[in-house]
C-alpha positions in Angstrom: -96.8 64.5 105.5 -97.1 60.9 106.4 -94.1 60.2 108.7 -95.2 63.3 110.6 -99.1 62.0 111.2 -97.5 58.8 112.3 -95.4 60.7 114.4 -97.9 62.6 116.2 -100.1 59.4 116.2 -97.3 57.4 118.4 -97.2 60.6 120.9 -100.6 59.3 122.1 -101.0 57.7 125.5 -102.3 54.4 124.5 -99.8 54.2 121.6 -96.6 54.8 123.4 -96.3 51.4 124.5 -92.5 51.6 125.3 -92.9 54.0 127.6 -93.1 52.8 131.4 -95.9 53.2 133.6 -94.8 55.8 136.8 -94.4 54.4 140.0 -96.9 57.1 141.6 -99.5 56.3 138.9 -99.1 52.2 139.5 -99.5 52.7 143.4 -102.6 55.3 143.3 -104.5 52.9 140.4 -103.5 49.8 142.3 -105.1 51.2 145.4 -107.9 52.7 143.9 -109.1 49.4 142.0 -108.4 47.2 145.8 -110.8 49.9 147.5 -113.2 49.2 144.5 -113.3 45.7 144.8 -113.1 45.9 148.3 -116.3 47.7 148.4 -118.2 45.5 146.0 -117.1 42.3 147.9 -119.4 43.3 150.9 -122.7 43.1 148.3 -124.7 40.0 149.4 -123.4 36.7 147.9 -125.3 33.9 146.1 -126.5 32.5 149.6 -126.7 28.9 148.0 -123.0 28.6 146.9 -121.7 30.5 150.1 -124.0 28.7 152.7 -121.8 25.6 151.5 -118.7 27.0 152.1 -119.5 28.7 155.3 -120.6 25.6 156.7 -117.3 23.6 155.3 -114.8 26.4 156.4 -116.3 25.8 159.9 -116.4 22.5 160.0 -112.4 22.3 158.9 -111.8 24.9 161.6 -113.5 22.7 164.1 -112.8 19.0 163.3 -110.0 19.1 160.3 -110.2 18.0 156.9 -110.8 14.1 158.3 -114.4 13.4 157.4 -115.1 16.9 155.5 -116.1 14.8 152.3 -118.1 11.9 154.1 -120.0 14.7 156.0 -120.7 17.1 152.9 -121.6 16.1 149.6 -119.1 18.3 148.2 -118.1 18.4 144.4 -115.4 20.4 144.4 -111.3 19.6 144.2 -109.6 20.0 147.4 -107.1 22.7 146.9 -109.8 25.4 147.7 -110.7 23.6 150.8 -107.3 24.4 152.3 -108.3 27.9 151.7 -111.8 27.9 153.3 -109.8 25.9 156.5 -107.7 29.1 156.6 -110.5 31.3 156.9 -112.6 29.2 159.1 -109.8 29.4 161.4 -109.4 33.1 161.2 -113.5 33.6 161.7 -113.6 31.0 164.6 -110.2 33.1 166.4 -112.3 36.6 165.7 -116.2 35.1 166.4 -117.1 37.3 163.2 -120.6 37.0 162.1 -121.8 35.4 158.9 -121.6 38.5 156.4 -117.9 39.0 157.5 -117.5 35.3 157.1 -118.4 35.2 153.7 -116.5 38.5 152.8 -113.5 36.9 154.1 -114.2 33.8 151.8 -114.3 35.6 148.9 -111.2 37.6 149.4 -109.4 34.3 147.8 -110.5 34.9 144.4 -110.5 38.8 144.4 -106.8 38.7 145.4 -106.3 35.9 142.3 -108.1 38.4 140.1 -105.9 41.0 141.1 -102.6 38.7 140.5 -104.4 37.9 137.1 -104.2 41.9 136.2 -100.5 42.0 137.6 -100.0 39.0 135.3 -101.4 40.9 132.3 -99.4 44.1 132.8 -96.3 42.1 133.3 -97.0 40.0 129.8 -97.4 43.3 128.2 -94.1 44.5 129.8 -92.5 41.5 128.4 -93.7 42.4 125.0 -92.7 45.8 125.0 -96.4 46.8 125.7 -96.4 48.1 129.3 -99.3 50.9 128.8 -101.2 48.5 127.1 -100.9 45.7 129.5 -101.2 48.2 132.4 -104.6 49.0 130.5 -105.7 45.6 130.1 -104.7 45.0 133.7 -107.2 47.8 135.0 -110.0 46.2 132.6 -109.6 42.6 134.0 -109.5 43.8 137.5 -113.0 45.8 137.0 -114.4 43.9 134.4 -118.6 43.3 135.6 -118.1 39.8 134.8 -114.9 38.8 136.5 -116.0 41.1 139.8 -119.5 39.4 139.6 -118.0 36.0 139.9 -116.1 36.9 143.5 -116.8 39.8 144.9 -120.5 39.6 144.3 -121.7 35.6 143.5 -118.6 34.7 146.0 -117.4 31.9 143.3 -113.6 31.2 142.8 -113.5 30.4 139.2 -111.0 33.2 138.8 -108.2 31.0 141.2 -107.6 28.3 138.7 -107.7 30.7 136.1 -104.9 32.4 137.3 -103.0 29.6 137.9 -103.3 28.7 134.3 -102.0 32.1 133.1 -99.3 31.6 135.1 -98.6 28.1 133.4 -98.6 29.8 130.1 -96.4 32.6 131.0 -93.9 29.9 132.7 -94.0 27.9 129.2 -93.2 31.0 127.3 -90.0 31.8 129.5 -88.9 28.4 129.5 -89.8 27.4 133.0 -91.7 24.3 131.9 -91.3 22.5 135.6 -93.2 25.5 136.8 -95.9 25.5 134.4 -96.4 21.9 135.3 -96.7 22.6 138.9 -99.3 25.8 138.3 -101.5 23.7 135.9 -101.3 20.6 138.3 -102.7 23.2 141.3 -105.3 24.6 138.9 -106.9 21.1 138.2 -106.7 20.5 142.1 -108.6 23.7 142.6 -110.9 22.9 139.6 -110.9 19.9 137.7 -112.3 21.9 134.6 -108.7 23.3 134.2 -107.7 20.0 132.7 -109.2 21.2 129.6 -106.4 22.8 128.8 -104.5 19.5 128.5 -103.8 20.0 124.9 -101.5 23.0 125.7 -99.1 20.0 126.6 -98.1 20.1 123.1 -95.8 23.1 124.4 -94.2 20.9 126.5 -92.6 19.1 123.3 -92.6 21.6 120.8 -88.9 21.4 120.0 -89.4 18.0 119.4 -91.8 19.2 116.6 -88.8 21.0 114.8 -88.5 17.4 112.6 -85.4 19.1 111.1 -83.7 19.7 113.9 -84.3 16.6 116.0 -81.1 15.5 117.9 -80.6 12.7 120.4 -79.7 15.0 123.1 -83.3 16.8 122.5 -85.3 13.5 122.7 -83.1 12.2 126.0 -83.9 15.9 127.4 -87.5 15.4 126.6 -87.6 12.1 128.4 -86.1 13.6 131.5 -88.2 16.5 131.6 -91.5 14.2 131.1 -90.6 12.1 134.1 -90.2 14.9 136.1 -92.9 16.7 135.0 -94.9 13.4 136.3 -93.5 13.3 139.3 -93.9 17.0 140.2 -97.9 16.0 139.3 -97.8 13.1 140.8 -96.4 14.6 144.2 -98.9 17.6 144.2 -101.7 15.0 144.0 -100.6 13.2 146.9 -99.7 16.4 149.3 -103.1 17.8 148.5 -105.4 15.1 148.7 -103.7 13.3 151.9 -105.7 15.0 154.3 -109.2 14.3 152.7 -108.9 11.2 151.4 -110.9 8.2 152.4 -111.2 4.6 151.3 -114.0 4.3 148.6 -115.9 1.3 147.3 -113.2 0.3 145.0 -110.5 0.2 148.0 -113.2 -2.4 149.6 -113.8 -4.6 146.7 -110.1 -5.0 146.3 -108.4 -5.2 149.6 -106.8 -8.1 150.6 -105.1 -9.9 153.6 -101.9 -9.5 151.8 -99.7 -6.5 152.4 -98.5 -6.2 148.8 -102.0 -6.6 147.6 -103.6 -4.4 150.1 -100.7 -1.7 149.0 -102.0 -1.7 145.5 -105.4 -1.8 146.1 -105.0 1.7 148.2 -102.6 3.0 146.0 -105.2 2.4 143.0 -108.1 4.1 145.3 -106.1 7.0 146.1 -105.6 8.1 142.5 -109.0 7.7 141.5 -110.3 9.2 144.6 -110.5 12.7 142.8 -111.5 11.3 139.4 -114.5 9.5 140.9 -115.3 12.8 142.8 -115.7 14.6 139.8 -117.1 11.9 137.9 -119.8 12.0 141.0 -120.4 15.5 140.9 -121.0 15.9 137.1 -124.0 13.4 137.4 -125.6 16.0 140.2 -126.8 17.9 137.1 -127.1 15.6 134.3 -128.8 18.5 132.0 -127.8 19.4 128.7 -127.2 23.0 130.2 -127.4 24.0 134.0 -128.4 27.8 133.3 -125.2 28.0 131.3 -126.4 30.4 128.6 -124.8 28.5 125.5 -126.1 26.2 122.4 -128.5 23.9 124.4 -130.1 27.1 125.9 -131.1 27.6 122.4 -131.9 24.2 121.9 -134.2 23.7 124.9 -131.8 21.8 127.0 -133.1 23.3 130.5 -134.1 20.8 133.4 -136.4 18.8 133.3 -134.6 17.7 130.0 -131.6 15.2 130.4 -128.5 15.2 128.3 -129.1 11.5 127.7 -132.1 12.3 126.1 -132.3 12.2 121.9 -131.8 15.0 119.9 -131.5 14.1 116.4 -130.5 10.7 116.6 -127.9 11.1 118.9 -128.3 12.0 122.7 -127.6 15.5 123.9 -124.4 14.4 125.9 -123.0 12.8 122.2 -123.7 16.1 120.1 -121.9 18.0 122.7 -118.8 15.8 122.8 -118.6 15.8 119.2 -118.7 19.6 119.1 -116.2 19.9 121.5 -113.7 17.2 120.2 -114.2 19.4 116.8 -113.1 22.5 118.9 -110.6 20.7 120.2 -108.8 19.5 117.1 -109.1 22.8 115.5 -107.1 24.4 118.6 -104.4 21.5 118.6 -104.1 22.4 114.7 -103.4 25.8 115.6 -101.1 25.3 118.2 -99.0 23.1 116.4 -98.7 25.5 113.6 -98.3 28.2 115.6 -96.6 26.6 118.7 -93.7 29.6 119.1 -96.2 31.7 119.1 -97.5 33.1 122.8 -100.6 34.9 121.3 -101.6 31.4 120.0 -101.1 29.5 123.4 -103.5 32.4 124.9 -106.3 32.8 122.4 -106.3 28.8 121.8 -107.2 28.9 125.8 -110.1 31.3 125.5 -111.2 29.3 122.6 -111.0 25.8 124.4 -112.8 27.2 127.5 -115.5 28.9 125.5 -116.1 25.9 123.4 -116.3 23.7 126.3 -119.2 25.8 128.0 -120.9 26.4 124.6 -120.8 22.8 123.5 -120.5 20.5 126.2 -123.4 19.4 128.4 -123.8 19.9 132.4 -122.4 23.5 131.8 -123.0 26.0 134.7 -123.5 29.8 134.6 -120.0 30.2 135.9 -117.7 28.2 133.7 -117.4 30.7 130.8 -115.4 33.3 133.4 -112.0 31.6 133.1 -112.0 32.3 129.3 -112.1 36.4 130.1 -108.5 36.7 131.1 -107.1 34.9 128.0 -108.9 37.1 125.7 -107.7 40.0 127.7 -104.6 38.9 127.0 -105.3 38.2 123.6 -105.8 42.2 122.8 -101.8 42.8 123.4 -101.2 41.4 119.9 -104.6 42.3 118.3 -106.4 45.5 119.6 -109.7 44.5 117.6 -110.0 41.6 120.0 -111.1 44.3 122.2 -114.8 43.7 120.5 -114.9 40.3 121.3 -113.8 40.8 124.6 -116.6 43.2 125.3 -119.0 40.7 124.1 -117.5 38.0 126.1 -117.6 40.4 129.0 -121.3 41.1 128.5 -122.3 37.4 128.3 -120.5 35.9 131.5 -122.1 39.2 133.1 -125.5 38.6 131.6 -125.2 34.8 132.9 -124.4 35.5 136.2 -126.6 38.7 137.2 -129.6 37.1 135.9 -129.4 33.8 138.0 -128.1 36.2 140.7 -131.3 38.1 140.6 -133.7 35.5 140.0 -132.3 33.5 143.6 -133.5 36.6 145.4 -137.4 35.8 143.7 -136.2 31.9 144.8 -136.0 31.1 141.2 -132.9 28.4 141.0 -133.8 27.0 137.5 -135.0 28.9 134.9 -137.4 27.6 132.0 -136.5 26.3 128.7 -136.7 29.7 126.1 -136.4 32.4 128.6 -136.7 35.5 127.0 -133.2 36.9 128.8 -131.3 33.5 128.4 -132.0 33.0 124.8 -130.4 36.4 123.3 -127.1 36.1 125.5 -127.1 32.3 124.7 -127.0 33.5 120.9 -124.6 36.0 121.6 -122.2 33.4 123.0 -122.5 31.0 120.3 -122.2 33.5 117.8 -118.7 34.5 119.5 -117.3 30.9 119.4 -118.2 30.4 115.8 -116.6 33.5 114.9 -113.2 32.6 116.9 -113.2 29.5 115.2 -113.6 30.8 112.1 -110.7 33.3 112.6 -108.4 30.1 113.8 -109.5 28.0 110.7 -108.2 31.3 108.5 -105.3 31.4 110.5 -104.5 27.3 109.8 -105.1 27.7 106.3 -103.0 30.8 105.7 -99.3 30.7 104.9 -98.3 33.8 106.7 -97.7 32.6 110.6 -99.0 34.7 113.6 -96.5 36.8 115.1 -95.8 36.9 118.7 
């Protein structure tokens, strides 16, 4: 009787994970998703952000990259500027209006989300869960938290998120150098992608098998590290070069000596983007910059500064401590389950969600990349669909409310806003639950499968 019920249950559409998706179904659903996303993309953008993107795009089309960062106050890394450059050329060639130009700009992020959805499907297929992967891909592509960020708001947080998923997938199929390339491109698109640097442990996971370390493995790891560094520096050089200009650092170090001048320019060149990022984070020196997180619950909206004292230490110090604890938990988890692909995706979600929840200076959009990693985690743990739903609600609410308030000419929320507080509490509880789950996995003897 029990066997009969089991067989009957497995005949259900969702549970037949081994059964492939028909080509017709794939095409029909894919076309429907594309049409829905294109329609959503016609909704007006968040004008503050889109106004800047359009201005930069037109400047690039007319004058090229030189002088862009000196002319405008730009806090974004250069990789995205290439997309705006291409869009500007198209907009100028066809003399499109502002709305069409904004539509074209948003298509880059929309396309990345469709690629992300396909990656979810591919990952599911790789583990014999093609149908579940297909369902989750559809869920991701039509997730309100996802499409609000790109199709409506006009941001591009999903582009580095897709690149980082590609990085982990490349690790899982032992394509280390592809993983390094995707990681470098993600960081050069949004420096916040560097939050997943702890996943670098996967690059050396063979060396953590202490009972089976050989000289050949050590030599191989050294060679791979050197190649990886070459790839990373090459990506940096190629992407940055058209936009680079001398900073104050170069002016202070330059000399009449050719050698010293070369050294000064080299140092200045490779400090250029870190300086850009460090400068940009100082634009909003608050515990929270409209992000519904821990500091929303503790009254950290402007005009409160994150350098202010909060229980002996500053807000910034507390945020750093809490995030470092989260990184330590994630690192221990990855170290124990370094052969588990599930652990890679879930740890990525946890790191990104923890950064948003605990670190200061966070914006409303920075929780978005966590969605795709938690969506993929459902492939192994179906009950994680519940945390995914909670995460999606939090991301959507944070985006929607700020977007809605912008049409009332309100760009900064008051402390203890009645909408922000409950959503922030839900976000904090989700991260604490995830931390508890990981700690439980670390302390138990049985290892995670996958």
